[in-house]
C-alpha positions in Angstrom: 0.0 0.1 0.0 1.2 3.7 -0.8 0.1 4.8 2.8 2.9 2.6 4.3 5.6 4.1 1.9 4.3 7.6 2.3 4.7 7.1 6.3 8.3 6.0 5.8 9.1 8.7 3.4 7.4 11.3 5.7 9.6 10.3 8.4 12.7 11.0 6.2 11.5 13.9 4.1 9.3 16.0 6.3 6.2 17.1 4.3 5.9 14.3 1.5 8.4 16.2 -0.5 9.4 13.0 -2.7 8.3 14.0 -5.9 10.7 14.4 -9.0 11.2 17.3 -11.0 11.2 17.2 -14.9 14.8 17.6 -15.9 18.4 16.3 -15.1 19.7 17.8 -11.9 17.9 18.3 -8.8 16.6 21.6 -7.9 17.9 22.8 -4.7 16.3 25.3 -2.5 18.9 27.8 -3.7 16.9 27.8 -6.8 13.4 28.4 -5.0 13.2 31.3 -2.3 16.6 30.9 -0.9 19.2 32.4 -3.2 22.5 32.5 -1.8 22.1 29.7 0.7 24.9 27.0 0.7 23.0 24.0 -0.1 25.3 20.9 -1.1 25.1 19.1 -4.5 24.2 15.4 -4.5 26.2 12.9 -6.2 25.4 9.5 -7.6 22.1 7.9 -9.1 19.8 9.4 -7.0 21.0 13.2 -7.0 19.2 13.6 -10.5 16.0 12.6 -12.0 15.8 9.2 -13.9 15.9 9.7 -17.8 13.4 7.0 -18.1 9.6 7.9 -19.1 8.0 9.9 -16.3 11.2 9.5 -14.3 10.7 5.9 -13.6 13.3 4.3 -11.6 16.3 2.8 -13.6 16.7 -0.2 -11.7 19.5 -1.4 -14.0 21.4 1.6 -12.7 20.8 1.1 -8.9 23.1 -1.1 -6.8 22.6 -1.8 -3.0 25.8 0.3 -2.5 23.9 3.3 -3.6 21.6 3.7 -0.8 23.6 4.5 2.4 25.5 7.3 0.5 22.3 8.6 -1.1 20.4 8.7 2.3 23.5 10.5 3.9 23.6 13.0 1.0 19.9 13.4 1.1 19.6 14.2 4.6 22.5 16.6 4.3 20.9 18.5 1.4 17.5 18.4 3.3 19.1 19.9 6.5 20.7 22.7 4.5 17.3 23.5 2.8 15.6 23.8 6.0 18.3 25.8 7.5 18.0 28.2 4.3 14.2 28.6 5.1 15.0 29.4 8.9 17.7 31.8 7.9 15.6 33.7 5.2 15.8 37.5 6.2 12.5 37.9 4.6 9.4 37.8 6.8 7.6 34.4 6.7 5.2 34.0 3.7 3.5 31.1 2.3 5.9 30.9 -0.6 9.1 31.3 1.3 8.3 28.9 4.2 5.3 26.7 3.4 5.9 26.1 -0.4 9.7 26.0 0.4 9.1 23.3 2.8 7.1 21.4 0.5 10.0 21.8 -2.2 12.6 20.4 0.2 14.0 16.9 0.7 13.6 15.8 -2.9 16.8 13.7 -3.3 16.1 12.2 0.1 12.5 11.1 -0.7 13.6 9.9 -4.1 15.9 7.3 -2.5 13.5 6.5 0.4 10.8 5.9 -2.2 12.8 3.2 -4.1 14.4 1.6 -1.0 11.3 1.0 0.9 9.6 -0.3 -2.0 12.1 -2.9 -2.6 12.5 -4.0 1.2 8.8 -4.6 0.9 8.6 -6.5 -2.3 12.2 -7.8 -3.2 14.2 -7.5 0.0 17.8 -8.9 0.5 20.0 -9.6 3.6 22.0 -6.5 2.8 18.8 -4.3 2.3 17.7 -5.4 5.7 20.9 -4.3 7.2 20.7 -1.2 5.6 17.0 -0.7 6.6 18.2 -1.3 10.4 21.0 1.2 10.1 19.2 3.9 8.2 15.7 3.7 9.9 16.8 5.3 13.2 18.8 8.1 11.2 15.8 9.0 9.3 13.6 9.3 12.3 16.3 11.5 13.9 16.4 13.6 10.8 12.7 14.1 10.6 12.6 14.9 14.2 15.4 17.6 13.7 12.8 19.3 11.3 9.5 18.8 12.8 10.6 19.6 16.3 12.7 22.5 15.2 11.4 25.7 17.2 12.9 28.2 14.8 11.3 26.5 11.7 8.0 26.2 13.6 8.1 30.0 14.3 8.1 30.8 10.8 5.3 28.4 10.0 3.4 29.6 13.0 3.6 33.2 11.6 2.2 32.3 8.6 -0.5 30.1 10.0 -1.6 33.0 12.2 -1.9 35.3 9.4 -4.0 33.0 7.3 -7.2 35.1 7.7 -5.6 37.8 5.7 -4.1 35.7 2.9 -5.6 34.9 -0.5 -5.1 31.3 -1.0 -6.8 28.3 -2.9 -8.5 25.5 -1.1 -5.3 23.4 -1.7 -2.8 26.2 -0.3 -5.1 26.5 2.7 -5.1 22.8 3.2 -1.1 22.6 2.9 -0.6 25.5 5.4 -3.0 23.6 8.0 -1.6 20.3 7.4 2.1 21.7 7.9 1.0 23.6 11.2 -1.0 20.8 12.7 1.6 18.2 11.6 4.4 20.1 13.4 2.0 20.7 16.4 1.3 16.9 16.4 5.0 16.2 16.3 5.7 18.0 19.1 6.3 21.8 18.2 4.3 23.1 21.3 6.0 20.9 23.8 8.7 22.0 26.3 12.3 21.5 25.5 12.6 18.5 27.9 9.5 17.0 26.3 10.6 17.3 22.8 13.9 15.9 23.9 12.1 12.8 25.1 9.8 12.6 22.1 12.8 12.3 20.1 14.4 9.5 22.0 11.1 7.6 21.8 10.9 8.1 18.0 14.3 6.9 17.6 13.6 3.7 19.7 10.5 3.2 17.9 12.1 3.2 14.6 14.7 0.6 15.7 12.2 -1.5 17.5 9.3 -1.4 14.7 11.9 -2.1 12.0 13.1 -5.1 14.1 9.4 -6.3 14.5 8.9 -6.4 10.6 11.8 -8.2 9.9 11.4 -10.7 12.5 7.7 -11.2 11.7 8.9 -11.9 8.0 11.5 -14.1 9.1 8.8 -16.2 11.3 6.9 -16.4 8.0 9.3 -16.9 5.2 12.3 -18.7 6.9 10.3 -21.3 9.2 8.0 -23.4 6.9 6.1 -26.1 8.0 7.8 -29.4 7.3 5.9 -32.6 6.6 7.8 -36.0 6.3 5.2 -37.8 4.2 3.1 -37.3 0.9 0.2 -38.7 2.8 0.1 -35.9 5.1 -0.8 -33.4 2.2 -3.4 -35.6 0.9 -6.0 -33.6 -0.9 -3.8 -30.8 -2.2 -3.4 -30.8 -6.1 -0.3 -32.4 -7.7 1.0 -29.0 -8.5 0.9 -27.8 -4.6 2.5 -31.1 -3.6 5.3 -30.7 -6.2 6.0 -27.2 -5.1 6.1 -28.4 -1.4 8.6 -30.8 -2.4 10.8 -28.5 -4.3 10.5 -25.9 -1.4 11.5 -28.5 1.4 14.4 -29.4 -1.1 15.2 -25.6 -1.4 15.4 -25.2 2.4 17.5 -28.2 3.1 15.1 -30.9 3.7 15.2 -33.0 0.4 12.7 -35.9 0.3 10.2 -34.1 2.6 7.6 -31.3 1.9 7.6 -27.8 3.1 4.7 -25.2 3.3 5.6 -21.5 3.6 3.3 -19.6 5.9 1.0 -16.8 4.5 0.7 -13.4 6.5 -2.7 -14.3 8.1 -3.4 -16.6 10.7 -5.9 -18.9 8.6 -3.9 -20.8 5.6 -5.1 -21.0 2.1 -4.2 -24.8 1.8 -6.0 -25.8 4.8 -9.6 -26.5 3.4 -8.2 -28.9 0.7 -6.0 -31.0 3.3 -7.9 -34.1 4.3 -5.2 -35.3 6.9 -6.6 -33.5 10.1 -3.4 -33.8 12.1 -1.5 -32.2 9.2 -4.1 -29.4 9.3 -3.7 -28.9 12.9 0.3 -28.7 12.4 -0.1 -26.3 9.7 -2.7 -23.9 11.7 -0.8 -24.0 14.9 2.5 -23.3 13.4 0.9 -20.1 11.7 -1.1 -19.3 15.0 2.1 -19.6 17.2 4.7 -18.1 14.8 7.0 -15.5 16.7 5.5 -16.0 20.1 8.5 -18.1 21.6 7.2 -21.4 20.4 10.4 -21.4 18.1 13.5 -19.5 18.3 11.7 -16.3 17.1 9.7 -14.2 19.8 8.4 -10.7 19.1 6.6 -10.4 22.4 9.4 -8.3 24.0 9.1 -6.0 21.0 5.2 -5.6 21.2 5.7 -4.8 24.9 8.1 -2.2 24.2 6.5 -0.6 21.4 3.1 -0.4 23.4 4.8 1.1 26.2 6.9 3.6 24.0 3.6 4.7 22.2 1.7 5.3 25.5 4.4 7.3 26.9 4.5 9.6 23.9 0.9 10.0 23.8 1.2 11.1 27.7 3.7 13.8 26.6 1.1 15.5 24.5 -1.5 15.2 27.5 -3.4 12.5 25.6 -4.8 9.4 27.6 -3.6 6.8 25.1 -2.0 6.3 21.9 -5.3 5.9 20.1 -6.4 9.4 21.0 -3.0 10.9 19.9 -2.8 8.7 16.7 -6.4 9.7 15.5 -6.0 13.2 15.2 -6.3 13.4 11.3 -8.7 10.7 10.7 -12.0 10.8 9.3 -13.6 9.0 12.5 -11.4 11.5 14.6 -12.1 10.0 17.9 -11.4 6.2 19.4 -14.9 6.2 20.8 -16.3 6.6 17.4 -14.3 3.9 16.0 -15.2 1.5 18.7 -18.7 2.3 18.8 -19.1 1.5 15.2 -17.4 -1.8 15.5 -19.1 -2.8 18.8 -22.5 -2.3 17.7 -21.8 -5.3 15.2 -20.6 -7.8 17.9 -24.0 -9.2 19.2 -25.1 -10.3 15.9 -21.6 -11.5 14.9 -21.2 -13.6 17.8 -24.7 -15.1 17.4 -23.5 -16.0 13.7 -20.3 -17.5 15.0 -22.2 -19.7 17.3 -24.8 -20.9 14.8 -22.1 -21.6 12.0 -19.9 -23.7 14.5 -23.0 -25.7 15.5 -23.8 -26.1 11.6 -20.2 -27.0 11.0 -20.4 -29.6 13.8 -23.4 -31.1 12.1 -21.4 -31.3 8.8 -18.4 -32.9 10.4 -20.8 -35.6 12.1 -22.5 -36.3 8.9 -19.1 -36.7 7.3 -18.3 -39.4 9.8 -16.1 -37.2 12.2 -16.2 -37.7 15.9 -14.8 -34.2 16.7 -16.1 -30.6 17.2 -15.0 -28.0 14.8 -11.5 -26.3 15.4 -10.1 -23.5 13.6 -8.0 -25.5 11.5 -11.3 -27.4 10.4 -13.4 -24.4 10.0 -12.8 -23.7 6.3 -12.6 -27.2 5.1 -16.2 -28.0 6.6 -17.6 -24.5 5.7 -16.5 -24.8 2.1 -18.3 -28.4 2.1 -21.6 -26.8 3.5 -21.1 -23.9 1.0 -20.6 -26.2 -2.0 -23.6 -28.3 -1.0 -25.8 -25.3 -0.3 -25.1 -23.4 -3.3 -23.5 -25.8 -5.5 -20.4 -24.0 -5.7 -17.1 -25.7 -6.9 -14.3 -23.3 -6.0 -11.8 -25.3 -7.7 -13.8 -25.4 -11.1 -14.4 -21.8 -10.7 -10.6 -21.0 -10.7 -10.4 -22.4 -14.1 -12.1 -19.3 -15.4 -9.6 -17.0 -14.0 -6.3 -16.7 -15.8 -4.0 -14.0 -14.4 -3.4 -12.1 -17.6 -6.8 -12.1 -18.7 -8.0 -11.0 -15.2 -5.9 -8.1 -15.2 -6.1 -7.0 -19.0 -9.6 -8.0 -19.8 -11.1 -7.5 -16.3 -9.4 -4.8 -14.3 -8.3 -2.6 -17.2 -11.4 -3.3 -19.0 -13.6 -2.0 -16.0 -11.1 1.1 -16.1 -11.7 1.8 -19.6 -15.6 1.7 -19.5 -15.6 3.8 -16.3 -12.9 6.2 -17.0 -11.8 6.0 -20.7 -8.5 4.6 -19.8 -6.3 2.5 -22.0 -3.4 0.5 -21.3 -0.3 -0.6 -23.4 2.2 -3.4 -22.2 5.8 -2.4 -22.4 9.0 -4.3 -22.0 11.6 -1.6 -22.4 11.5 -0.4 -18.7 14.1 -2.1 -16.2 12.2 -3.6 -13.2 13.3 -4.8 -9.9 12.5 -8.4 -10.5 11.8 -10.5 -13.8 8.2 -11.3 -12.7 7.1 -7.4 -12.7 4.9 -6.4 -15.7 4.7 -2.8 -16.9 2.2 -0.7 -18.8 1.8 2.9 -19.9 -1.6 4.2 -19.0 -3.3 6.6 -21.4 -6.1 9.1 -20.0 -9.5 9.5 -21.5 -8.3 12.3 -24.0 -5.4 10.0 -25.2 -2.7 11.7 -23.4 -0.2 9.7 -21.4 -1.5 9.5 -17.6 1.3 7.4 -16.1 3.1 4.1 -15.8 1.9 1.1 -13.9 3.9 -1.7 -12.6 2.4 -5.0 -11.7 4.3 -7.5 -9.3 1.9 -10.5 -8.7 3.6 -13.5 -7.5 4.6 -14.8 -4.0 8.4 -15.0 -3.2 10.5 -15.4 0.1 11.8 -11.9 -0.5 8.4 -10.3 -0.5 6.4 -9.4 2.5 3.0 -11.0 2.9 -0.3 -9.3 1.7 -1.0 -6.9 -1.1 -0.4 -3.1 -1.5 0.0 -0.2 -3.8 2.4 2.8 -3.9 4.0 5.4 -6.0 7.6 5.5 -7.4 6.7 9.0 -8.5 3.9 11.2 -7.4 1.7 13.3 -9.4 2.5 17.2 -8.9 1.7 20.3 -10.7 4.3 21.8 -8.8 7.1 19.8 -10.6 4.8 18.8 -13.4 5.2 15.1 -12.6 2.8 12.4 -13.5 2.3 9.3 -11.4 4.4 6.2 -11.6 2.5 3.5 -9.6 3.0 -0.2 -8.6 0.6 -3.1 -7.3 2.2 -6.0 -5.3 0.3 -9.0 -4.7 1.2 -12.6 -3.4 -0.2 -15.1 -5.7 1.5 -18.7 -5.6 3.3 -18.9 -8.9 2.2 -21.7 -11.1 5.0 -24.3 -11.9 6.8 -23.6 -15.1 5.0 -24.4 -18.3 1.5 -24.3 -16.7 -1.2 -21.7 -17.3 -1.4 -19.3 -14.3 -4.8 -19.4 -12.6 -5.8 -17.5 -9.7 -8.7 -18.0 -7.1 -11.5 -15.6 -6.8 -10.1 -14.0 -3.6 -7.1 -13.1 -5.8 -9.3 -11.7 -8.4 -11.0 -9.4 -5.9 -7.6 -8.5 -4.6 -6.5 -7.5 -8.2 -9.5 -5.2 -8.5 -8.9 -4.1 -5.0 -5.3 -2.9 -5.5 -6.1 -1.2 -8.7 -8.6 0.8 -7.0 -5.8 2.4 -5.0 -3.9 2.8 -8.2 -6.8 4.6 -9.9 -6.8 7.0 -6.7 -3.2 7.7 -7.5 -3.4 8.1 -11.4 -6.2 10.3 -11.0 -4.4 12.7 -8.7 -4.8 16.3 -9.7 -3.0 18.3 -6.9 -0.4 21.1 -7.1 1.5 19.7 -3.8 2.8 16.0 -3.7 2.2 16.0 -0.1 -1.6 16.3 -0.7 -1.6 14.2 -3.9 -3.6 11.1 -4.6 -3.7 8.5 -1.9 -2.1 11.0 0.7 -5.3 10.8 2.8 -6.5 9.9 6.0 -5.9 6.3 7.0 -9.6 5.5 7.4 -10.4 6.8 4.0 -7.6 5.5 1.7 -9.1 1.8 1.6 -12.6 3.4 0.4 -11.7 3.7 -3.3 -9.9 0.3 -3.5 -12.8 -1.4 -2.1 -15.4 0.2 -4.2 -13.5 -0.9 -7.3 -14.1 -4.5 -6.0 -17.6 -4.2 -7.3 -16.8 -4.6 -10.9 -15.0 -7.8 -10.5 -18.6 -9.4 -10.8 -20.3 -7.0 -12.8 -21.8 -8.9 -15.6 -20.4 -6.8 -18.6 -16.9 -7.0 -16.8 -17.1 -10.7 -16.0 -18.0 -11.7 -19.2 -15.0 -10.1 -20.9 -12.4 -11.8 -18.6 -13.8 -14.9 -16.9 -13.2 -17.5 -19.6 -12.3 -21.2 -19.3 -8.5 -21.4 -19.7 -8.9 -24.5 -22.0 -12.3 -24.1 -23.8 -12.6 -20.3 -23.9 -16.2 -20.6 -22.8 -17.5 -17.9 -20.4 -18.1 -18.4 -16.9 -21.7 -19.7 -16.4 -23.8 -16.9 -15.1 -25.4 -19.6 -12.6 -21.9 -19.9 -11.1 -21.7 -16.1 -10.6 -25.2 -16.1 -9.1 -24.0 -18.8 -6.6 -20.9 -16.6 -5.7 -23.1 -13.6 -5.0 -25.7 -15.8 -3.0 -22.8 -17.4 -1.0 -21.4 -14.0 -0.3 -23.2 -13.7 3.0 -22.0 -17.4 4.0 -19.5 -18.0 6.8 -19.4 -14.3 8.0 -18.9 -15.6 11.4 -15.3 -16.3 10.4 -14.7 -14.1 7.4 -15.9 -10.8 9.1 -15.2 -12.1 12.7 -11.5 -12.4 12.2 -11.1 -8.9 10.9 -13.4 -7.6 13.7 -11.3 -9.3 16.1 -8.2 -7.9 14.8 -9.5 -4.3 14.7 -10.7 -4.4 18.3 -7.2 -6.1 19.4 -5.5 -3.2 17.6 -7.6 -0.7 19.7 -7.2 -2.5 22.8 -3.1 -2.2 22.4 -3.7 1.5 21.5 -6.0 2.3 24.3 -3.5 1.5 27.1 -2.4 4.3 29.4 1.2 4.9 30.1 0.9 3.1 33.4 -1.0 0.2 31.9 1.3 -0.2 29.1 4.5 -0.2 31.4 3.0 -3.0 33.3 3.0 -5.3 30.3 6.7 -5.9 30.7 7.3 -9.6 30.0 6.5 -11.9 27.0 4.1 -13.9 29.3 2.0 -10.6 30.1 1.9 -9.7 26.4 0.1 -13.1 25.9 -2.1 -12.6 28.9 -3.2 -9.3 27.6 -3.9 -10.4 24.0 -5.9 -13.2 25.7 -7.9 -11.1 28.1 -8.4 -8.4 25.4 -10.0 -11.0 22.9 -12.1 -12.6 25.7 -13.5 -9.3 26.5 -15.0 -8.9 23.0 -17.7 -11.5 23.6 -17.0 -13.3 20.4 -15.9 -17.1 19.9 -12.2 -16.4 19.9 -11.0 -20.0 20.3 -13.1 -20.9 17.2 -12.3 -17.6 15.3 -9.0 -16.3 16.2 -7.9 -12.9 15.0 -6.9 -12.5 11.4 -3.3 -11.6 13.0 -2.3 -12.2 16.4 -0.1 -9.6 18.1 3.2 -11.2 17.6 2.7 -10.9 13.7 0.5 -8.0 13.4 2.6 -6.0 11.0 0.1 -3.5 10.2 0.2 -2.1 13.6 3.8 -3.1 15.0 6.0 -2.8 11.9 7.6 0.4 10.8 6.0 3.7 11.1 2.7 3.9 13.1 0.9 2.6 9.8 -2.5 1.1 10.8 -1.8 1.3 14.5 -5.2 2.5 16.2 -6.3 2.4 12.6 -7.0 -1.3 11.6 -10.6 -0.4 12.1 -10.2 1.5 8.8 -10.9 -1.6 6.8 -14.3 -1.9 8.3 -14.9 2.0 8.2 -14.1 2.2 4.6 -16.3 -0.8 4.0 -19.0 1.1 5.1 -18.3 3.8 2.7 -17.7 1.2 -0.1 -21.1 -0.5 0.3 -23.0 2.7 0.5 -21.1 3.9 -2.7 -21.8 0.5 -4.6 -25.5 1.3 -3.9 -25.2 4.5 -5.3 -23.6 3.2 -8.5 -26.2 0.5 -9.1 -29.0 2.9 -8.5 -27.6 5.3 -11.2 -26.9 2.8 -14.0 -23.8 1.0 -12.8 -20.8 0.8 -15.4 -20.9 4.1 -17.1 -18.8 6.8 -18.2 -21.0 9.2 -16.6 -20.8 7.4 -13.2 -17.1 6.9 -13.4 -16.5 10.6 -14.4 -18.3 11.6 -11.6 -16.6 9.5 -9.1 -13.2 10.5 -10.5 -14.3 14.3 -10.1 -15.7 14.0 -6.6 -13.3 11.5 -4.8 -10.4 10.0 -6.9 -8.9 13.4 -8.0 -9.2 15.2 -4.8 -6.5 13.8 -2.9 -6.2 15.0 0.7 -7.3 18.5 0.0 -10.9 18.4 1.9 -13.1 17.2 4.6 -13.9 13.6 4.1 -17.5 14.0 4.7 -17.9 16.8 2.6 -16.1 14.9 -0.2 -18.5 12.0 0.2 -21.6 14.1 0.1 -20.1 15.7 -3.0 -20.1 12.2 -4.4 -23.4 10.6 -2.9 -25.6 13.6 -2.1 -25.8 12.6 1.5 -23.8 11.5 4.5 -22.6 7.7 4.5 -25.0 4.9 5.8 -23.8 1.6 7.5 -27.0 -0.3 6.6 -25.6 -1.5 3.1 -22.7 -2.8 4.9 -24.5 -4.7 7.5 -26.9 -6.0 4.7 -23.8 -7.4 2.6 -22.4 -9.1 5.6 -25.9 -10.5 6.7 -26.0 -8.7 9.9 -29.3 -7.1 9.9 -32.7 -8.2 11.4 -34.4 -10.5 9.2 -31.5 -11.6 7.2 -30.3 -15.2 7.1 -27.1 -14.3 9.2 -28.8 -12.2 11.7 -29.5 -13.7 15.0 -29.8 -10.5 17.1 -31.0 -6.9 16.7 -28.7 -4.4 15.3 -29.5 -0.8 15.5 -30.5 1.5 12.7 -28.2 2.6 9.9 -27.6 6.1 10.9 -24.0 7.0 11.8 -23.1 7.8 15.5 -23.9 11.6 16.3 -20.4 12.6 16.7 -19.1 11.3 13.1 -21.2 13.7 11.5 -18.3 16.1 10.7 
């Protein structure tokens, strides 16, 4: 996801100044409002713009040895640029202070963008070493800017005079974000408090980087080893061959190895007929990084929680959640918690009912046991197949990777927005499996470049995400260079690459983020595209999923890989009918993870400091989950604390923000309803959504943005209906309150 990269870059290049300029050499601050300042010149690859189209990174010219010198030079240049702003003898103005800040740090932003893209998608031992070394330096560099009292004095002078200034909406938003961002960083704290914030930030940078590396190692470097082929009964020949090859690669010839995926549940479990093997795979996933093996992230979790709570207390806030949610659409922890907790009664009832249903299915299948998490999806799929006559393996045969992308994802973008895509092979890529495309806009002009990195590999972290190599910016006249990263298991050589329906949805989802970036239409890169609130950024991507099963789109890409026959309409009808099935688990694991995140973020300083041993981390997690009132032993959270990368790895990320997936689903489902009520897949609808949402970046209030699109405030009812959690629905066992949002979310 771009938000993660932005957060990392923001830690090194204060106000998102990571766009590139159309030209050769980097434009220093001496060229902009600071004539005569002594700004050093950078050297090496990252000192100048790429000569490739749209300044896309030239990976053929970048080596691992380039990063440390480029980071060091970038920080030195950025520091000199900031000093030039501070020492400018002219009175502070919007141009010589706020815009000058926006223009600063461009070399640093350039190297950070590429480096952190690779540490996520194609890392190496050396890149991990560099990350460990450079992250605390970047944090200290950021703090030296955001906590600089002289710089803040100039920013505050401009901010205090804003009523007398003539500014565009975007100018005003940039000024507001700059001022409030520095206040949030600690500009109004005492000297002693600022010093402690710097220490905390440095410690957090080191520890969260270590957490991410350890969590990835627990997933990528510790596969589950099986001794016999019989243990993998039920898996396809291709899966078994891949397991044998992977075991040999890991030093276990003659055995079988399965790599863990990032979530608690594992995708191969439903097909495994050997119950003991299912349990072994599930428990290895569930207990990863909790000390069961030689990797234990619990001490890191305890330190992160304590440091965050202490930092919040320095700002006079009761907990990290209150501090972290300052710029969110929901604004307050109570709003997010209330939004989630209202779903719990119906969800808990659904979990209990579904567990009883699965117990009956197990008994009917000849089993003499009650359902456990490692059994859940196997028997849920059996019930779903019987109830809806849905064969998911047969369905996969209609989803060929390249056709899903080009005839599905791209086709929908063409129909809605008039986009056109051309595959290209002339651009250097960071891995041979990466595909590239030029994207053409509705008027025929080049809109940007798209990189597609679909396959799972040990050098890639789990999950799927989008980010930019180059941001759109009118300030620098740059267009977006965007990448999507997924983790689709790669088919053996010579076989057609098919994908599951879940991965089809993921492809549409991540390209929704890409559209948000491609349609950016901002002057300032720090407000461009997906530079929006954490609980808003997932909204456009979720909306884009609706087109995966839209009849016109589906008939264009979902064709049998052997016969070319289109997917039967009745199969899609069954998919849609089955969408509300198994919500006790599908929805439950996400709600549990979101509420667990909030539990960690809601700790006071004293409470967090008391969780000071690995055992206490486990105890707190268990107690927090039990308090939810959900069936946590049957439905564990999507991520346990020990591998919850979203909230404990790298910058703050989704900490106190994992609820965002649910919050934005509310916006998404309400928006889908709008699209369908207004004609569905039409250029008029696409252009309207582009103009009101996708092109606005972070330039306005999010409720105002939604009202501009839908003509009203968002309503939670369509989401609850889609999840089967409303009275009278098949999956609703208890009352759920009306669909109006809580009063304090109205803006």
